[in-house]
N, CA, C and O atoms as CSV, one atom per row, in Angstrom:
chain,resi,resn,atom,element,x,y,z
A,1,MET,N,N,144.721,72.433,60.848
A,1,MET,CA,C,146.100,72.012,60.639
A,1,MET,C,C,147.006,73.017,61.369
A,1,MET,O,O,146.832,74.230,61.249
A,2,SER,N,N,147.962,72.492,62.117
A,2,SER,CA,C,148.858,73.360,62.876
A,2,SER,C,C,149.911,73.992,61.965
A,2,SER,O,O,150.096,73.580,60.819
A,3,ILE,N,N,150.575,74.975,62.491
A,3,ILE,CA,C,151.641,75.659,61.749
A,3,ILE,C,C,152.750,74.669,61.397
A,3,ILE,O,O,153.309,74.715,60.302
A,4,ALA,N,N,153.065,73.763,62.347
A,4,ALA,CA,C,154.119,72.766,62.096
A,4,ALA,C,C,153.729,71.837,60.954
A,4,ALA,O,O,154.561,71.503,60.110
A,5,GLU,N,N,152.461,71.416,60.926
A,5,GLU,CA,C,152.002,70.532,59.849
A,5,GLU,C,C,152.063,71.243,58.499
A,5,GLU,O,O,152.473,70.648,57.502
A,6,LYS,N,N,151.662,72.498,58.464
A,6,LYS,CA,C,151.719,73.275,57.216
A,6,LYS,C,C,153.164,73.412,56.744
A,6,LYS,O,O,153.457,73.257,55.559
A,7,TYR,N,N,154.062,73.703,57.686
A,7,TYR,CA,C,155.474,73.854,57.342
A,7,TYR,C,C,156.039,72.541,56.816
A,7,TYR,O,O,156.766,72.524,55.823
A,8,PHE,N,N,155.699,71.437,57.491
A,8,PHE,CA,C,156.187,70.128,57.072
A,8,PHE,C,C,155.698,69.799,55.671
A,8,PHE,O,O,156.484,69.347,54.839
A,9,LYS,N,N,154.433,70.014,55.395
A,9,LYS,CA,C,153.892,69.734,54.062
A,9,LYS,C,C,154.570,70.601,53.007
A,9,LYS,O,O,154.837,70.138,51.898
A,10,LYS,N,N,154.848,71.849,53.348
A,10,LYS,CA,C,155.542,72.739,52.406
A,10,LYS,C,C,156.955,72.212,52.144
A,10,LYS,O,O,157.421,72.213,51.005
A,11,GLN,N,N,157.635,71.763,53.207
A,11,GLN,CA,C,158.995,71.260,53.067
A,11,GLN,C,C,159.044,69.960,52.265
A,11,GLN,O,O,160.031,69.693,51.580
A,12,LEU,N,N,157.987,69.152,52.345
A,12,LEU,CA,C,157.962,67.891,51.594
A,12,LEU,C,C,157.925,68.119,50.091
A,12,LEU,O,O,158.212,67.213,49.309
A,13,LYS,N,N,157.574,69.319,49.698
A,13,LYS,CA,C,157.572,69.625,48.269
A,13,LYS,C,C,158.996,69.718,47.730
A,13,LYS,O,O,159.217,69.620,46.523
A,14,SER,N,N,159.957,69.907,48.628
A,14,SER,CA,C,161.368,69.909,48.260
A,14,SER,C,C,161.775,68.482,47.905
A,14,SER,O,O,161.567,67.566,48.700
A,15,GLY,N,N,162.346,68.285,46.734
A,15,GLY,CA,C,162.706,66.949,46.268
A,15,GLY,C,C,163.639,66.205,47.194
A,15,GLY,O,O,163.422,65.027,47.477
A,16,GLU,N,N,164.679,66.875,47.673
A,16,GLU,CA,C,165.669,66.211,48.512
A,16,GLU,C,C,165.076,65.807,49.857
A,16,GLU,O,O,165.287,64.682,50.308
A,17,LEU,N,N,164.345,66.699,50.497
A,17,LEU,CA,C,163.736,66.375,51.781
A,17,LEU,C,C,162.708,65.263,51.622
A,17,LEU,O,O,162.644,64.346,52.441
A,18,ARG,N,N,161.917,65.345,50.585
A,18,ARG,CA,C,160.890,64.321,50.347
A,18,ARG,C,C,161.531,62.948,50.163
A,18,ARG,O,O,161.065,61.963,50.737
A,19,ARG,N,N,162.589,62.878,49.372
A,19,ARG,CA,C,163.280,61.612,49.138
A,19,ARG,C,C,163.859,61.069,50.447
A,19,ARG,O,O,163.721,59.883,50.744
A,20,SER,N,N,164.505,61.936,51.227
A,20,SER,CA,C,165.088,61.513,52.499
A,20,SER,C,C,164.016,61.029,53.466
A,20,SER,O,O,164.194,60.023,54.152
A,21,TYR,N,N,162.905,61.750,53.516
A,21,TYR,CA,C,161.802,61.370,54.390
A,21,TYR,C,C,161.243,60.007,53.998
A,21,TYR,O,O,161.020,59.156,54.859
A,22,LEU,N,N,161.019,59.798,52.715
A,22,LEU,CA,C,160.452,58.532,52.254
A,22,LEU,C,C,161.412,57.369,52.465
A,22,LEU,O,O,160.983,56.261,52.790
A,23,GLU,N,N,162.711,57.612,52.283
A,23,GLU,CA,C,163.706,56.564,52.538
A,23,GLU,C,C,163.698,56.158,54.002
A,23,GLU,O,O,163.717,54.968,54.318
A,24,GLU,N,N,163.669,57.136,54.894
A,24,GLU,CA,C,163.666,56.843,56.330
A,24,GLU,C,C,162.371,56.148,56.740
A,24,GLU,O,O,162.396,55.215,57.543
A,25,LYS,N,N,161.256,56.590,56.203
A,25,LYS,CA,C,159.969,55.958,56.510
A,25,LYS,C,C,159.975,54.508,56.054
A,25,LYS,O,O,159.499,53.632,56.776
A,26,THR,N,N,160.503,54.243,54.876
A,26,THR,CA,C,160.582,52.871,54.363
A,26,THR,C,C,161.471,52.020,55.257
A,26,THR,O,O,161.133,50.878,55.569
A,27,ARG,N,N,162.613,52.575,55.670
A,27,ARG,CA,C,163.532,51.847,56.543
A,27,ARG,C,C,162.841,51.480,57.853
A,27,ARG,O,O,162.963,50.349,58.323
A,28,LEU,N,N,162.122,52.424,58.441
A,28,LEU,CA,C,161.424,52.156,59.701
A,28,LEU,C,C,160.286,51.153,59.516
A,28,LEU,O,O,160.050,50.311,60.382
A,29,ASP,N,N,159.585,51.244,58.392
A,29,ASP,CA,C,158.522,50.278,58.102
A,29,ASP,C,C,159.084,48.865,58.007
A,29,ASP,O,O,158.497,47.921,58.537
A,30,ILE,N,N,160.219,48.720,57.332
A,30,ILE,CA,C,160.843,47.402,57.179
A,30,ILE,C,C,161.294,46.877,58.534
A,30,ILE,O,O,161.068,45.709,58.851
A,31,GLU,N,N,161.931,47.729,59.340
A,31,GLU,CA,C,162.358,47.311,60.675
A,31,GLU,C,C,161.173,46.821,61.490
A,31,GLU,O,O,161.248,45.785,62.152
A,32,TYR,N,N,160.083,47.567,61.439
A,32,TYR,CA,C,158.880,47.190,62.187
A,32,TYR,C,C,158.361,45.835,61.710
A,32,TYR,O,O,158.045,44.963,62.520
A,33,HIS,N,N,158.276,45.668,60.415
A,33,HIS,CA,C,157.748,44.415,59.870
A,33,HIS,C,C,158.679,43.232,60.134
A,33,HIS,O,O,158.207,42.098,60.215
A,34,LEU,N,N,159.967,43.460,60.268
A,34,LEU,CA,C,160.895,42.372,60.572
A,34,LEU,C,C,160.789,41.916,62.026
A,34,LEU,O,O,161.163,40.788,62.347
A,35,GLU,N,N,160.292,42.767,62.894
A,35,GLU,CA,C,160.118,42.384,64.298
A,35,GLU,C,C,158.938,41.433,64.475
A,35,GLU,O,O,158.961,40.581,65.363
A,36,GLU,N,N,157.926,41.568,63.654
A,36,GLU,CA,C,156.730,40.727,63.766
A,36,GLU,C,C,157.041,39.230,63.644
A,36,GLU,O,O,156.605,38.461,64.500
A,37,PRO,N,N,157.774,38.787,62.622
A,37,PRO,CA,C,158.070,37.346,62.535
A,37,PRO,C,C,158.895,36.838,63.730
A,37,PRO,O,O,158.715,35.701,64.166
A,38,LYS,N,N,159.784,37.667,64.251
A,38,LYS,CA,C,160.563,37.257,65.424
A,38,LYS,C,C,159.630,36.960,66.594
A,38,LYS,O,O,159.775,35.955,67.289
A,39,LYS,N,N,158.676,37.857,66.791
A,39,LYS,CA,C,157.706,37.666,67.871
A,39,LYS,C,C,156.866,36.411,67.610
A,39,LYS,O,O,156.578,35.644,68.528
A,40,ASP,N,N,156.482,36.216,66.359
A,40,ASP,CA,C,155.679,35.047,66.006
A,40,ASP,C,C,156.451,33.743,66.198
A,40,ASP,O,O,155.877,32.735,66.608
A,41,ILE,N,N,157.742,33.762,65.904
A,41,ILE,CA,C,158.576,32.567,66.105
A,41,ILE,C,C,158.660,32.248,67.601
A,41,ILE,O,O,158.556,31.091,68.006
A,42,ARG,N,N,158.851,33.295,68.412
A,42,ARG,CA,C,158.927,33.091,69.860
A,42,ARG,C,C,157.628,32.501,70.415
A,42,ARG,O,O,157.657,31.698,71.347
A,43,THR,N,N,156.501,32.898,69.846
A,43,THR,CA,C,155.208,32.409,70.334
A,43,THR,C,C,154.745,31.172,69.566
A,43,THR,O,O,153.610,30.721,69.717
A,44,ARG,N,N,155.645,30.630,68.737
A,44,ARG,CA,C,155.405,29.386,67.999
A,44,ARG,C,C,154.163,29.434,67.113
A,44,ARG,O,O,153.307,28.550,67.159
A,45,LYS,N,N,154.091,30.487,66.312
A,45,LYS,CA,C,152.991,30.586,65.339
A,45,LYS,C,C,153.177,29.529,64.256
A,45,LYS,O,O,154.260,28.965,64.105
A,46,SER,N,N,152.129,29.273,63.519
A,46,SER,CA,C,152.173,28.236,62.486
A,46,SER,C,C,153.070,28.669,61.321
A,46,SER,O,O,153.239,29.862,61.071
A,47,PRO,N,N,153.635,27.699,60.619
A,47,PRO,CA,C,154.456,28.022,59.440
A,47,PRO,C,C,153.688,28.853,58.412
A,47,PRO,O,O,154.273,29.721,57.764
A,48,ASP,N,N,152.401,28.602,58.257
A,48,ASP,CA,C,151.611,29.377,57.300
A,48,ASP,C,C,151.559,30.858,57.680
A,48,ASP,O,O,151.642,31.727,56.813
A,49,GLU,N,N,151.420,31.142,58.974
A,49,GLU,CA,C,151.404,32.531,59.424
A,49,GLU,C,C,152.764,33.192,59.205
A,49,GLU,O,O,152.836,34.361,58.826
A,50,LEU,N,N,153.835,32.445,59.445
A,50,LEU,CA,C,155.181,32.984,59.228
A,50,LEU,C,C,155.427,33.265,57.746
A,50,LEU,O,O,156.035,34.275,57.392
A,51,ILE,N,N,154.953,32.371,56.892
A,51,ILE,CA,C,155.100,32.574,55.447
A,51,ILE,C,C,154.335,33.816,55.018
A,51,ILE,O,O,154.817,34.585,54.186
A,52,GLU,N,N,153.146,34.019,55.578
A,52,GLU,CA,C,152.355,35.205,55.248
A,52,GLU,C,C,153.102,36.481,55.648
A,52,GLU,O,O,153.110,37.458,54.900
A,53,LYS,N,N,153.726,36.470,56.822
A,53,LYS,CA,C,154.508,37.639,57.262
A,53,LYS,C,C,155.681,37.878,56.312
A,53,LYS,O,O,155.976,39.022,55.965
A,54,ALA,N,N,156.348,36.803,55.890
A,54,ALA,CA,C,157.470,36.939,54.959
A,54,ALA,C,C,157.000,37.541,53.638
A,54,ALA,O,O,157.692,38.373,53.052
A,55,GLU,N,N,155.840,37.130,53.175
A,55,GLU,CA,C,155.287,37.678,51.931
A,55,GLU,C,C,154.973,39.166,52.088
A,55,GLU,O,O,155.186,39.950,51.162
A,56,ASP,N,N,154.465,39.555,53.261
A,56,ASP,CA,C,154.183,40.966,53.517
A,56,ASP,C,C,155.463,41.795,53.470
A,56,ASP,O,O,155.482,42.894,52.916
A,57,ILE,N,N,156.537,41.255,54.062
A,57,ILE,CA,C,157.825,41.961,54.049
A,57,ILE,C,C,158.347,42.063,52.617
A,57,ILE,O,O,158.883,43.099,52.223
A,58,LYS,N,N,158.193,41.002,51.846
A,58,LYS,CA,C,158.638,41.007,50.455
A,58,LYS,C,C,157.911,42.114,49.688
A,58,LYS,O,O,158.536,42.866,48.940
A,59,LYS,N,N,156.593,42.214,49.875
A,59,LYS,CA,C,155.808,43.258,49.194
A,59,LYS,C,C,156.284,44.642,49.602
A,59,LYS,O,O,156.386,45.545,48.771
A,60,LEU,N,N,156.576,44.803,50.891
A,60,LEU,CA,C,157.031,46.103,51.376
A,60,LEU,C,C,158.364,46.482,50.726
A,60,LEU,O,O,158.549,47.618,50.290
A,61,VAL,N,N,159.277,45.532,50.668
A,61,VAL,CA,C,160.606,45.794,50.076
A,61,VAL,C,C,160.479,46.070,48.589
A,61,VAL,O,O,161.209,46.897,48.043
A,62,MET,N,N,159.550,45.379,47.927
A,62,MET,CA,C,159.371,45.562,46.491
A,62,MET,C,C,158.563,46.820,46.157
A,62,MET,O,O,158.389,47.161,44.987
A,63,GLY,N,N,158.076,47.500,47.188
A,63,GLY,CA,C,157.361,48.746,46.954
A,63,GLY,C,C,155.863,48.611,46.821
A,63,GLY,O,O,155.188,49.537,46.371
A,64,VAL,N,N,155.340,47.465,47.209
A,64,VAL,CA,C,153.902,47.235,47.165
A,64,VAL,C,C,153.422,47.162,48.609
A,64,VAL,O,O,153.969,46.394,49.400
A,65,GLN,N,N,152.419,47.940,48.961
A,65,GLN,CA,C,151.929,47.930,50.339
A,65,GLN,C,C,151.272,46.599,50.666
A,65,GLN,O,O,150.429,46.114,49.912
A,66,PRO,N,N,151.670,45.993,51.825
A,66,PRO,CA,C,151.056,44.722,52.233
A,66,PRO,C,C,149.619,44.911,52.681
A,66,PRO,O,O,148.957,43.943,53.056
């Protein structure tokens, strides 16, 4: 483990930094998952596949990993 990784893990023990990090990670995860259905719509995926992607996004927003 590098010095930077050790420092980062130590800093994550701080409540405020940990909360900010997790909020940003969640925001980026949601953005990423919202791009997938757009791409699928452009490539004319089936409605069932689009519904599955929507369900995955719902789970992510609700705090359950898809």
